[in-house]
C-alpha positions in Angstrom: 11.6 48.5 -14.4 8.1 47.0 -13.6 7.0 44.6 -15.9 3.1 46.7 -16.4 2.0 50.2 -18.1 2.5 53.5 -15.5 -0.3 55.7 -14.9 0.0 57.6 -18.3 0.2 54.2 -20.1 -2.4 52.5 -18.9 -4.6 56.4 -20.1 -3.4 55.9 -23.6 -4.1 52.3 -23.6 -7.4 52.7 -22.6 -7.8 55.5 -25.4 -6.8 53.2 -28.0 -8.6 50.0 -27.0 -12.0 51.7 -27.6 -10.7 53.7 -30.4 -10.0 50.5 -32.3 -13.1 47.9 -30.7 -15.2 51.0 -32.5 -13.7 52.8 -35.2 -11.5 49.4 -35.6 -13.2 47.0 -35.6 -13.0 43.9 -37.4 -16.6 44.5 -39.4 -15.7 48.0 -40.2 -12.4 47.8 -41.5 -10.8 44.4 -42.1 -13.5 42.6 -43.5 -15.0 45.6 -46.0 -12.0 46.4 -47.3 -11.5 42.9 -47.7 -15.0 42.2 -49.3 -14.5 45.3 -51.6 -10.9 44.3 -53.2 -9.5 47.7 -51.6 -6.7 48.2 -53.2 -4.8 49.7 -50.2 -6.1 47.0 -48.3 -7.0 49.4 -45.4 -8.9 53.0 -45.1 -7.5 56.3 -45.6 -9.9 57.5 -43.6 -9.1 55.8 -40.4 -5.2 56.6 -41.1 -6.4 60.2 -40.8 -7.9 59.5 -37.7 -5.2 57.8 -36.1 -3.3 61.0 -36.8 -6.5 62.5 -35.0 -5.2 60.8 -31.7 -1.9 61.9 -32.0 -0.9 58.0 -32.6 1.0 58.7 -36.0 3.4 61.1 -34.3 3.7 58.9 -31.4 7.9 58.0 -32.1 8.1 61.4 -33.6 10.3 64.1 -31.8 8.3 67.0 -29.9 10.9 69.1 -32.3 9.5 68.0 -35.3 5.8 68.3 -34.2 5.4 64.3 -32.5 4.6 63.6 -29.3 7.9 62.4 -28.5 7.2 58.7 -26.8 8.8 55.7 -26.9 8.6 52.1 -28.0 6.2 51.1 -25.0 3.3 53.8 -26.5 3.3 52.3 -29.9 3.8 49.1 -28.9 0.2 50.3 -26.6 -1.3 51.3 -30.0 -0.2 47.9 -31.9 -1.3 45.8 -28.9 -4.7 47.3 -30.1 -4.7 47.0 -33.5 -3.2 43.6 -33.3 -6.3 43.0 -30.5 -8.9 44.2 -33.7 -7.3 42.8 -36.6 -7.5 46.9 -37.5 -5.7 47.7 -41.0 -3.3 50.5 -41.5 0.2 51.4 -41.8 1.1 52.0 -38.5 3.8 49.6 -38.2 5.7 50.4 -41.5 4.9 54.5 -41.8 4.4 55.5 -37.6 7.3 52.8 -36.2 9.8 52.1 -38.7 9.4 54.8 -41.5 9.7 57.2 -38.6 12.4 55.8 -36.8 14.5 55.7 -39.6 13.3 59.4 -40.8 14.7 60.7 -37.2 18.2 60.4 -38.3 17.6 62.5 -41.8 18.3 66.3 -41.7 16.5 68.8 -41.2 14.9 69.3 -45.0 14.1 65.5 -45.4 12.6 65.3 -41.9 11.0 68.6 -42.9 9.8 67.1 -46.3 8.3 63.7 -45.2 6.9 64.3 -41.1 4.1 66.8 -41.7 2.5 64.4 -44.1 2.8 61.2 -41.4 1.7 63.5 -38.4 -1.6 64.7 -40.1 -1.9 61.2 -41.5 -2.0 62.4 -45.0 1.0 60.3 -46.1 1.9 56.7 -46.0 5.4 55.5 -45.7 6.6 52.3 -46.2 10.2 50.0 -45.3 11.7 48.2 -48.9 15.1 46.0 -47.2 14.0 42.0 -48.0 15.1 41.3 -51.5 13.8 37.2 -51.1 11.1 35.2 -49.6 12.7 35.4 -45.9 13.5 37.9 -43.8 17.8 38.2 -44.5 18.7 42.1 -44.1 22.2 40.8 -43.4 22.3 40.5 -47.0 21.5 43.4 -49.2 22.2 43.2 -53.1 20.4 46.6 -54.6 23.0 48.9 -55.4 23.3 52.8 -55.3 26.0 54.1 -57.8 27.0 57.5 -57.7 25.8 59.8 -60.3 26.5 63.7 -60.8 25.5 65.3 -57.3 23.2 62.2 -56.7 22.5 58.6 -56.8 21.3 55.8 -59.0 19.6 53.2 -57.4 19.4 49.2 -59.3 17.4 45.8 -57.8 14.6 44.7 -56.3 12.8 44.8 -53.0 10.1 41.6 -52.0 7.4 42.0 -50.4 7.3 45.5 -49.4 3.9 45.5 -47.3 2.1 48.9 -47.8 4.1 49.6 -50.6 1.9 50.4 -53.6 0.0 52.2 -51.2 3.2 54.5 -49.6 4.7 58.2 -50.7 8.0 57.2 -50.0 9.5 53.9 -49.7 12.8 53.9 -47.2 15.1 51.6 -49.1 18.5 50.2 -47.9 20.8 50.0 -51.2 24.8 48.8 -51.3 26.7 51.9 -51.8 30.2 50.4 -50.9 31.4 46.1 -50.2 30.1 42.7 -51.0 26.2 41.9 -50.4 27.0 40.9 -47.0 29.2 43.6 -46.1 27.9 44.8 -42.6 29.2 48.1 -44.1 28.9 49.6 -46.9 25.1 50.5 -46.8 22.9 53.2 -47.3 19.5 54.4 -47.2 17.7 56.6 -49.1 14.1 58.6 -49.0 12.7 57.0 -52.3 9.2 59.0 -54.0 7.1 57.3 -55.3 6.6 58.5 -58.5 10.3 58.5 -59.0 11.6 57.7 -62.6 12.6 53.9 -63.1 10.6 52.7 -59.5 7.6 50.1 -60.8 6.1 48.1 -58.3 4.1 44.3 -58.8 1.0 44.6 -55.8 0.4 41.5 -54.2 -2.0 40.1 -51.7 -1.2 38.4 -48.3 -3.0 35.9 -46.7 -4.6 38.4 -44.1 -5.8 40.4 -47.0 -3.0 43.1 -46.6 -1.3 44.9 -49.7 2.4 44.2 -50.5 4.2 45.2 -53.1 7.5 43.8 -55.3 9.6 46.4 -56.6 12.2 47.1 -59.6 14.8 50.2 -58.7 15.8 50.6 -62.5 18.2 53.3 -62.4 16.5 55.8 -60.3 18.1 58.8 -59.8 18.0 60.6 -56.3 19.5 63.7 -55.1 22.3 63.4 -52.2 19.6 64.6 -50.2 17.6 61.8 -49.9 20.2 60.0 -48.2 19.1 59.0 -44.6 21.8 59.4 -42.6 25.8 58.8 -43.9 27.0 57.3 -47.3 28.0 53.8 -46.5 26.9 54.6 -42.9 23.3 53.4 -42.9 23.7 49.9 -41.2 23.4 51.8 -37.9 19.8 53.3 -38.8 18.9 50.3 -40.8 18.9 48.3 -37.1 17.7 51.0 -35.5 14.2 50.4 -37.6 14.8 47.2 -37.7 14.9 46.5 -34.4 11.6 49.0 -33.9 9.8 46.9 -36.8 10.5 44.0 -34.8 9.4 44.9 -31.5 6.6 46.5 -32.9 5.4 43.3 -34.6 5.7 41.9 -31.5 3.7 43.3 -29.5 1.2 43.3 -32.7 1.4 39.7 -32.4 0.0 39.3 -28.7 -2.7 41.6 -29.4 -3.6 39.0 -31.8 -2.7 36.3 -29.5 -5.5 38.3 -26.9 -8.4 38.8 -29.1 -7.7 35.3 -30.4 -7.9 34.4 -26.4 -10.6 36.4 -26.0 -12.8 35.4 -28.6 -12.2 31.8 -28.0 -13.2 32.0 -24.3 -16.1 33.7 -24.8 -16.8 30.6 -27.3 -16.0 27.9 -24.4 -18.6 29.9 -22.4 -21.4 30.1 -24.7 -21.3 26.7 -26.3 -23.5 23.9 -25.1 -22.5 19.7 -25.5 -24.0 17.2 -23.9 -25.9 19.5 -22.0 -23.2 20.9 -20.5 -21.3 24.1 -21.7 -17.9 23.1 -23.3 -16.1 25.5 -21.0 -16.3 23.0 -18.0 -14.4 20.5 -19.6 -11.4 20.0 -17.4 -9.5 19.4 -20.7 -10.4 22.7 -22.1 -10.0 24.3 -18.7 -6.1 23.5 -18.6 -6.1 24.4 -22.3 -7.1 28.1 -21.6 -4.9 28.2 -19.0 -1.7 26.7 -20.6 -2.7 29.8 -23.2 -3.4 32.7 -21.2 0.3 32.5 -19.4 1.9 31.5 -22.4 0.5 34.9 -23.6 1.4 37.0 -20.3 5.0 35.7 -20.9 5.0 37.3 -24.7 3.6 40.4 -22.9 5.6 40.5 -20.4 8.7 39.6 -22.4 7.6 42.1 -24.8 7.4 45.4 -22.6 10.8 44.4 -21.3 12.3 44.6 -24.9 10.6 48.1 -25.7 11.8 49.3 -22.2 15.4 48.7 -23.1 15.1 50.1 -26.4 13.8 52.9 -25.1 16.7 53.6 -22.7 19.3 52.8 -25.1 20.1 49.2 -23.4 23.5 47.5 -25.1 20.9 43.8 -24.3 18.3 45.8 -26.3 19.1 44.0 -29.5 19.3 40.5 -27.7 16.1 41.1 -25.9 14.0 42.3 -29.5 14.6 38.8 -30.8 13.9 37.1 -27.5 10.4 39.1 -27.7 9.6 38.4 -31.5 10.4 34.8 -31.1 8.3 34.2 -27.9 5.2 36.4 -29.4 5.5 34.6 -32.8 5.1 31.0 -30.3 2.0 32.4 -28.2 0.2 34.1 -31.1 0.8 30.6 -32.8 -0.8 28.7 -30.6 -3.4 31.0 -29.6 -4.6 30.9 -33.4 -4.6 27.1 -33.4 -6.3 26.5 -30.4 -8.3 29.0 -31.2 -9.9 27.2 -34.5 -9.4 24.0 -32.8 -12.0 25.1 -29.8 -14.5 26.0 -32.0 -14.4 23.5 -33.8 -15.8 22.3 -37.3 -17.3 26.7 -37.2 -13.8 27.7 -36.3 -13.3 26.9 -40.1 -15.5 29.4 -41.8 -15.6 32.3 -43.3 -18.5 33.1 -40.8 -16.5 33.6 -37.9 -14.1 35.8 -37.4 -11.1 33.3 -35.8 -9.7 32.3 -38.7 -9.1 36.0 -39.7 -6.8 36.0 -36.7 -5.0 33.0 -37.6 -4.2 34.4 -41.3 -3.1 38.0 -39.6 -0.5 35.7 -37.2 0.7 33.7 -40.2 1.4 37.3 -42.3 3.3 38.7 -39.0 5.4 35.6 -38.1 7.1 36.5 -41.1 7.3 39.6 -41.1 10.6 41.1 -40.0 11.6 37.4 -39.2 10.2 34.7 -37.9 10.4 32.8 -34.4 13.7 30.6 -35.9 15.3 33.2 -37.7 14.9 35.2 -34.1 15.7 32.1 -32.0 19.2 31.4 -34.0 19.5 35.3 -33.8 19.4 35.0 -29.6 22.3 32.1 -30.2 24.6 33.7 -32.3 24.1 37.7 -29.4 24.6 35.1 -26.5 27.6 33.3 -28.1 26.5 30.5 -29.4 
């Protein structure tokens, strides 16, 4: 398949680009909610507008009231979110939680998907249990109790956790901590007895939470998928989150690049525009090439995921690693080319660097995924 968008996808991109640049602009959203120390870190009114635009249901099947689109389309929205640093629960709710809920039964989907579609609900995913992304090791336990389960354990850095109406929790129902099998996913309501959260503000001003599950009692209908067979659903959710984060990273990189090239065309030194200096031209050209390569890799991974290819998992990790490298280069070059002003809060370029740092860690950094590529390739 060609590594560019078809006509329908291009129309979606135009719609998302205009909406994010206007309603999701940095001054209107990120700076506003950061400066008022908002406990959620995002605006619920904007989330409602996401729903009105149909964005919240991109990955929800048509049978459940969604648009029934794929990861390419979700990535289009995420790239524009990244370009404008728009704070929203789209990645955790409409991409990761929606992917997990698609494996749930009719009753579970009927309970949670309507709130996602109309923008009245926010969902989070609770997977990692330490400072780094290591989903291969899950210690949180779920023991059978009556006609349901009792969950005990902790989860770290659950993005949007304190704002969520429901958390998708990965817990172990059998085996040892590092076993591949024996994992079960649960839909845990925010008001469940024994569930407590400690909110933390991340470097990019987004909110996350450390979650404690202290004998949280759940009915059997809270199970997403099969008991002990949740690793497959978990892997699908992880792939969705990883390629989504990669798409957003490309947007962050392109937003930083656009801001930097605009500055190069305006700032003068020694009577000349600094964009006329050949050394800066070379650096800008190299950065543009890296970002375009990253975008192409991300689109390829999205297409493979949507097509159910057995190579999708490998390409998702390639995309996450490459997008992380390219975005990291973009924000560093952006700050440097802005000079001293780039280190101040007055200019937005520093906000791109902060968002890049948070995204780089989310669902695994470039080193985690480079190692994963090597393992999946037989090394």
